[in-house]
C-alpha positions in Angstrom: 151.6 51.1 88.0 154.9 51.6 89.7 155.6 51.7 93.3 155.9 55.6 93.1 152.4 56.0 91.5 150.8 53.6 93.8 151.9 55.5 96.8 150.6 58.7 95.5 147.5 57.5 94.7 146.7 55.6 97.5 147.7 59.0 99.5 145.3 61.0 97.4 142.7 58.8 98.0 143.4 58.8 102.2 143.3 62.8 101.6 139.8 62.6 99.7 138.3 60.2 102.2 139.8 61.6 105.4 139.9 65.4 104.7 139.3 66.1 108.3 142.7 64.6 109.6 145.6 66.7 110.5 149.0 67.0 108.5 150.5 64.4 111.6 147.8 62.1 111.1 147.9 62.1 107.6 151.5 61.3 107.8 150.7 58.4 109.8 148.2 57.0 107.0 151.0 57.3 104.3 152.8 54.4 103.0 156.8 55.0 102.7 157.7 54.1 99.0 160.5 51.8 100.3 157.7 49.7 101.8 156.1 48.7 98.5 157.4 46.3 96.1 157.6 47.1 92.5 155.8 44.4 90.6 155.5 46.1 87.3 157.7 43.2 85.9 154.7 41.0 86.3 152.7 41.0 82.7 150.0 38.4 83.6 146.5 39.2 84.5 146.2 39.9 87.7 143.4 37.2 88.7 142.9 34.2 91.0 144.3 31.8 88.9 147.8 33.6 88.5 147.8 34.6 92.3 149.8 31.7 93.2 152.5 32.2 90.5 152.8 35.9 91.4 153.5 35.0 95.2 156.2 32.5 93.7 157.6 35.1 91.5 158.1 37.6 94.2 159.1 35.5 96.9 162.9 35.2 97.8 162.4 31.6 98.9 159.7 30.0 97.3 159.5 26.7 99.4 158.8 28.8 102.4 155.2 29.8 101.0 154.3 26.2 101.8 155.9 26.5 105.6 154.8 28.2 108.3 155.7 29.1 112.0 155.8 26.9 114.8 153.8 29.5 116.6 150.2 29.5 115.9 148.6 32.3 114.1 151.8 33.9 112.9 151.5 33.9 108.9 154.3 34.8 106.6 151.8 36.4 104.4 148.5 38.0 104.4 146.4 39.2 101.5 143.8 41.8 102.2 140.8 42.5 100.1 137.6 44.2 100.3 134.9 41.7 100.8 134.3 38.4 102.4 133.1 36.5 99.4 136.2 37.7 97.4 138.3 36.7 100.4 136.9 33.3 99.9 137.8 33.3 96.5 141.3 34.6 97.2 141.6 31.6 100.1 140.9 28.6 97.3 143.2 30.5 95.1 145.9 30.0 97.3 145.0 26.6 98.8 147.9 24.7 96.9 150.1 26.2 99.6 148.2 24.7 102.5 149.6 21.1 104.0 148.3 18.6 106.5 150.4 20.8 108.9 150.1 24.6 107.5 146.8 26.2 106.8 145.5 29.0 105.0 143.4 31.4 107.2 140.3 32.7 106.3 140.0 36.0 108.5 136.8 37.9 107.3 133.3 38.8 108.9 131.1 37.2 106.3 129.5 33.9 108.1 132.7 33.6 110.1 132.2 34.8 113.9 135.3 36.7 115.3 135.5 34.0 118.4 135.7 31.2 115.7 138.7 33.0 113.8 140.4 33.6 117.3 140.2 29.9 117.8 141.2 28.9 114.7 144.2 31.1 114.7 145.2 30.0 118.3 144.9 26.2 117.1 146.5 26.4 113.8 149.9 27.0 112.2 148.9 29.4 109.5 151.2 30.6 106.5 148.8 32.4 104.1 146.1 34.8 105.9 143.4 35.8 103.8 141.2 38.8 105.1 139.5 42.0 105.2 141.0 45.1 107.1 138.7 45.6 109.8 138.5 41.9 111.1 142.5 41.9 110.6 142.7 44.9 112.6 140.4 43.4 115.2 142.2 39.9 115.4 145.7 41.9 115.7 144.2 43.9 118.7 142.9 40.8 120.0 146.4 39.0 120.1 145.5 35.9 118.1 146.9 37.1 114.8 150.7 37.2 115.0 152.7 39.6 112.8 156.3 39.4 114.3 157.1 36.6 111.5 155.1 38.4 108.3 157.3 39.1 105.4 154.7 40.5 103.2 151.3 42.0 102.7 149.5 41.8 99.4 146.7 44.1 98.4 144.1 42.9 96.3 144.2 46.0 94.8 143.1 45.2 91.0 139.8 43.6 92.0 136.7 45.5 91.1 133.5 44.9 92.4 129.9 44.9 90.3 129.8 48.9 90.9 133.5 49.2 89.4 134.9 49.7 92.8 138.3 48.4 94.3 139.3 48.1 97.8 141.3 51.7 97.3 138.1 53.4 96.0 135.4 52.9 98.5 135.9 55.1 101.7 134.2 51.8 103.9 137.2 49.8 102.8 139.9 52.4 102.2 140.2 53.7 105.4 140.4 50.8 107.6 142.9 49.3 104.8 145.4 52.4 105.6 144.7 52.5 109.1 145.5 48.8 109.5 148.6 49.2 107.0 149.9 52.3 109.3 150.1 50.6 112.7 153.3 50.6 115.0 154.3 47.2 114.3 154.1 47.6 110.5 155.5 51.3 110.3 158.6 49.9 112.2 159.7 47.6 109.8 158.7 49.2 106.4 161.9 51.0 106.3 164.2 48.8 108.4 166.9 46.4 106.9 166.3 43.8 109.1 163.1 41.8 109.3 161.7 44.0 106.5 158.1 44.0 105.6 156.9 44.4 101.8 153.7 45.4 100.3 152.7 44.2 97.0 149.6 45.3 94.9 148.2 42.6 93.1 
């Protein structure tokens, strides 16, 4: 699915799940096409094993995937998924980018208390963070998850659960996801030429 079709699909799901929103409120939920990186050139299965290679293919500088800001809790990449168990699997899949000094952050509510996630971010240099929409929003609101160095957001869109539903097909995950993506710190960078933030659908 190309970037235009993805944006249209996300918008249609937003209208479906949040039919009570005004046109102005809906506008804040929509993702601009310019924010979505076209990944149609990727022809391999979008599974756990191929995720590291996918990140390398669509990264301008692959060596930066192993790096992190000197500021703790400030990832260059955030991978967003629907549930804690899936987030744990994704975190394991990208562990190759973890080093002695740079950690992969697991930011989800399943078995991990909010205060523990806050403590981890405040004490660790983080290159890649993997989490669920609501937990990511809570950590941003709290201030421990910094997004000023963020370069890419990867949406785990192709994974479906046992009920054949993905993150964009479930009201309980699609609404928090679009609300999180529509936050002011992100919107300001989706269409800018400097410090541009990109969304990739995997």
